[in-house]
C-alpha positions, -999 to 999 in steps of 0.1 A, spaced: 0 0 0 12 35 -8 6 69 7 5 95 -20 10 132 -13 10 159 -39 16 196 -40 23 222 -67 58 210 -73 62 173 -63 42 141 -58 56 118 -32 48 80 -30 56 63 3 54 26 9 39 24 44 47 -13 47 83 -10 38 109 -24 62 129 2 81 161 -7 65 147 -4 29 160 27 11 134 26 -17 104 33 5 99 68 -8 97 80 -44 94 116 -54 84 128 -89 76 163 -103 38 168 -102 37 179 -138 55 147 -149 31 126 -128 1 142 -144 16 135 -178 19 98 -169 -17 97 -156 -30 114 -188 -10 90 -210 -23 60 -190 -59 73 -194 -55 78 -231 -41 43 -236 -68 28 -213 -96 44 -233 -81 33 -266 -77 -3 -254 -113 -4 -241 -126 9 -274 -106 -16 -294 -118 -45 -272 -154 -34 -273 -158 -26 -236 -168 10 -245 -181 25 -278 -154 42 -298 -173 76 -298 -174 74 -260 -136 68 -258 -130 97 -282 -152 120 -261 -134 110 -229 -100 118 -246 
């Protein structure tokens, strides 16, 4: 499970179940880059769903 905190500049992901000696329990990314990743994921997801017939192509295009 992750804890996600976001502000104007950075988005931070923290693994709340990480062991204390693990160095990789926190990841920080610029919020703008994080939003780009989310938008790309959404675009690919809607395209995949329209190709597989889960949603109508027009509905996917409208969402994009």
